[in-house]
C-alpha positions in Angstrom: -7.8 50.9 21.5 -6.4 51.5 18.0 -3.0 50.6 19.3 -4.3 47.3 20.8 -6.1 46.3 17.6 -3.0 47.1 15.5 -0.9 45.0 17.9 -3.3 42.0 17.7 -3.4 42.2 13.9 0.4 42.4 13.7 0.8 39.4 16.1 -1.8 37.4 14.1 -0.1 38.3 10.9 3.3 37.1 12.2 1.9 33.9 13.6 0.0 33.1 10.4 3.0 33.9 8.2 5.2 31.7 10.4 2.7 28.8 10.3 2.3 29.0 6.5 6.0 29.2 6.1 6.6 26.0 7.9 6.9 22.7 6.0 3.9 20.4 6.3 4.9 17.5 8.5 2.0 15.2 7.7 -0.1 13.3 10.2 1.2 12.6 13.7 1.9 9.2 15.1 -1.2 7.2 15.6 -3.1 8.6 12.6 -5.4 5.9 11.1 -8.2 5.4 8.6 -11.0 2.9 8.9 -12.5 0.8 6.0 -15.7 -1.3 6.3 -15.1 -5.0 5.8 -17.6 -7.1 3.9 -18.8 -10.4 5.5 -16.2 -13.2 5.6 -16.5 -15.9 2.8 -15.0 -19.3 2.9 -12.8 -20.1 -0.1 -12.2 -23.3 -2.0 -8.7 -23.0 -3.5 -9.4 -26.0 -5.8 -11.3 -23.4 -8.0 -10.1 -20.0 -9.3 -10.5 -17.1 -6.8 -11.2 -13.4 -7.6 -9.8 -10.8 -5.1 -10.9 -7.2 -4.9 -8.9 -4.6 -2.9 -10.5 -3.0 0.1 -7.6 -0.7 1.0 -4.1 0.0 -0.1 -1.1 1.5 1.7 1.9 2.8 -0.3 5.3 4.0 0.9 7.6 5.8 -1.5 10.5 8.2 -1.2 9.6 11.0 -3.4 11.5 13.9 -4.9 10.4 16.5 -7.4 13.7 16.8 -9.3 16.7 14.4 -9.6 18.9 16.8 -7.6 16.4 16.7 -4.7 17.0 13.1 -3.8 19.3 14.1 -1.0 16.5 16.1 0.6 13.4 14.3 -0.4 10.6 13.0 1.8 8.8 9.7 2.5 5.4 9.8 0.8 2.8 7.6 2.5 -0.7 7.1 1.0 -3.6 5.1 2.4 -6.7 4.9 0.2 -9.6 2.8 -0.9 -8.2 -0.1 -2.9 -8.6 -0.4 -6.7 -6.6 -3.5 -7.5 -8.1 -6.9 -8.5 -6.5 -10.3 -8.8 -7.2 -13.7 -10.0 -5.6 -16.6 -8.1 -5.5 -20.3 -8.7 -3.4 -23.2 -7.4 -1.3 -25.4 -9.6 0.3 -27.9 -7.2 2.6 -26.0 -4.9 2.4 -22.9 -7.1 -0.1 -20.0 -6.6 -0.8 -18.3 -10.0 -1.5 -14.6 -9.5 -2.9 -12.5 -12.3 -3.5 -8.7 -12.2 -6.0 -7.5 -14.8 -5.0 -8.7 -18.2 -1.3 -9.0 -17.3 0.8 -12.1 -17.8 0.3 -14.2 -14.6 3.1 -14.5 -12.0 4.0 -17.8 -10.3 4.2 -17.6 -6.5 5.8 -20.5 -4.6 3.5 -21.7 -1.8 5.8 -21.4 1.2 3.3 -22.3 3.9 -0.1 -23.8 4.2 -2.3 -24.9 7.1 -6.0 -25.7 7.2 -6.7 -22.0 7.3 -3.7 -20.1 5.8 -1.9 -20.1 2.5 1.3 -18.0 2.2 3.0 -17.6 -1.2 6.1 -15.7 -2.4 7.4 -14.5 -5.7 10.8 -13.0 -6.4 11.6 -11.2 -9.6 10.0 -8.9 -12.0 11.7 -6.1 -14.1 13.9 -5.4 -11.1 14.8 -7.4 -8.0 11.6 -7.5 -6.0 9.7 -9.6 -3.4 6.0 -10.1 -3.6 3.9 -12.1 -1.1 0.3 -13.1 -0.5 -1.1 -14.3 2.8 -4.6 -15.7 2.3 -7.1 -16.7 5.0 -9.1 -19.5 3.4 -11.8 -19.4 6.2 -12.6 -15.7 5.8 -11.5 -14.9 2.3 -9.4 -12.0 3.4 -5.9 -11.6 2.0 -2.9 -9.3 2.2 -0.7 -8.8 -0.9 2.6 -7.0 -0.4 5.0 -5.7 -3.0 8.5 -4.7 -2.0 10.9 -3.3 -4.6 14.4 -2.0 -3.8 14.1 0.7 -6.5 11.0 2.3 -7.9 12.4 3.5 -11.2 12.1 6.1 -12.7 10.4 7.8 -9.8 12.9 7.0 -7.0 16.2 5.2 -6.4 15.0 4.1 -3.0 12.8 1.2 -1.8 9.1 1.2 -2.5 6.5 -0.8 -0.6 2.8 -1.4 -1.2 0.4 -3.5 0.8 -3.1 -4.2 -0.3 -5.9 -5.7 1.8 -8.2 -7.8 -0.3 -11.4 -9.8 -0.1 -11.4 -13.0 -2.2 -14.3 -15.1 -3.4 -14.9 -18.1 -5.6 
């Protein structure tokens, strides 16, 4: 009996050591999070709009040291949103302000009786920003795509934020 117990303990020790020695692979395909949506609210874009983030998804290549860039990993984070925006229209330009920052000017590239889509190129580094806003529900998606996320990474960075907007 002592021999069987020793064998079981040895096998469990080897399996546990092997499992803890493996790199964490992260969630498998199909992993998802759910966030409650507030009731839809119709917007009037003739007046300023305030948007509050519901959820945020962030993709970033991440390395601990500069020499690790060759062997780094893609970092993916999905969490409750914390961003807030102010939006207002000036002709064919959507003005987008985050916090107390200087507002950015997004060119309205499409508009129907329900949707407004606006784009902005630029920033400190070449980047593309877009907002798609559903005027009938008040929900919006704000995407930020940057080819370099300096100084953290020399690789592309993307963030998408799901918002609820109200007048």
